[in-house]
N, C-alpha and C positions, 0 to 999 in steps of 0.2 A: 505494499500500501504507500502510495504516495507521503509527500506531507498536506495539510489540510489547506493553504494557500496554493496548491497545483490544479485542486478538484476547485476551489474558487473560482479561479483563474477561467476555466474550461467553463464553468456554468454562467460568466461573468460574459465573456465570451457569446455564447451562445442566448442567453438574455440582448446582450447589445444590435446582434443580430438579426433577433426577430422582433425586435422593438416594442411591440404590445403584446398584451395578452398574457395569460399563463402556460406556463410551458408543463406538461405531465410526460415522467417516463418512470413507466413499470414495471420495477424486476420480475424475474419470476418466479411463479409459488414453484412446490414440491410438485414431480409428476409420478402419482402412484403406478405402479406398476399391475400388479392384479387384487390388490384392498389398499385404504388409504396408509396404512403404517409399513407399507412396504413400497416404499420409493425408489425411482431412478439415481443415482450420484445426480447432484445438482450440479447445476451449469447457470450462470448466474446470464443475462440480458448483456451483452458486449455494450449496448451504450448505457444502459444501467453502471457498469462499471466504471467505465470513463468519466463519465460526470458524476455518480453517485459514491464508487469507491467499493462499495460491500458489497463480498460474495453470500450470501445469504438470502434465505427464501422471506415471501410477503414484504420485501419495503419497496418504497417509491419515491418517488424526486416531484415534487411540487415549486415552480422558480416561477417565481413573478417578475414576468420580462421588462416590466415599469421600473419597479426597483429594487431586481435584483436579490430580491430575499429567497430566501431556498428554505422547504421545511421538508427534512426526511420523515415520513409517513411510515410507521411498522406497528411491530408489538412490542411490549416489554418483555425480557425474559419471564414465563413461571417457573416454578420448584421442578413442573415435568419435563421443563428443557434443561431444567439443570441437572439433571437425574439423568437425564438420555443423552444428554451433549457436555455436559460438563461446565464449569463456571462460564457465563457469556456478557458481554457486556452491554450496559443500557441502553435504551432509544438515545437519551440526551448522549450519554459516553459515545456512541457510533455517530451521533450527528455531528460534535465536536470533531470526531477526529476526520471526518471529512470536511470542514468548515463551513455546517448546514447550520444559520444563526437557529432556527427552530425544531422541532420536533416534536410530533403529535399522532395519537392513536388512528387504526384505518380506519374510523367511522369520518374524520376531519376530511378525509382525498374528497369524497362525495360530496362532503357540505361547498371544499373548496370549488368543486367541481359548477355545483350549481349555484352557488350566488357568481361566480364567473360567469354563467351563463347567463341569467337572471338580470345582470347587470350590463350584458350586451356585446364583453367580451370574448374575444374568441381566446377557445381553447385549441393549445399545439398537443399531437401527440405522436408518437411515431406508430409507423403498423406495428403489429404485434404477430410477434414468430411464432408465435402455440397458441391453438383455437383457445385455451383457458384466456390468453391475455384479449382474446377479442371481442369474448364475451362481456369480459371484466372491463372493457372499454368503453363496448354499446353500454351496458349498462351505468356506468358513469356517465357517456355524453348521451345516454334515452336514446 
């Protein structure tokens, strides 16, 4: 992982290029094989890795192109997560590690997109590589 300033500079350049609206970059989720707890080896979305730095499932970035503020969206580790995976950084620590100014629970992603659309702002996204990502985007964008 690079220093927080590297990721912040990448997102800043993206925000300047886009110029207006909200930028949403979804990370990948775990992909189950034959039942939910039996997952394939995790591989993060390359764009999320470039701008968000974390190679963990269930994360998303929300970048306000006008202010440059970045919010890392995801879950804080639960006791079950720690039992199965060992010690994990909190969402606040993960946000700080990549220079994101804020962090929020998953429900905040849908709310941010709804507010942006209601205000007439453009919501910029990348095409999802996986079917789950396409469904998630469709749900967010209505």
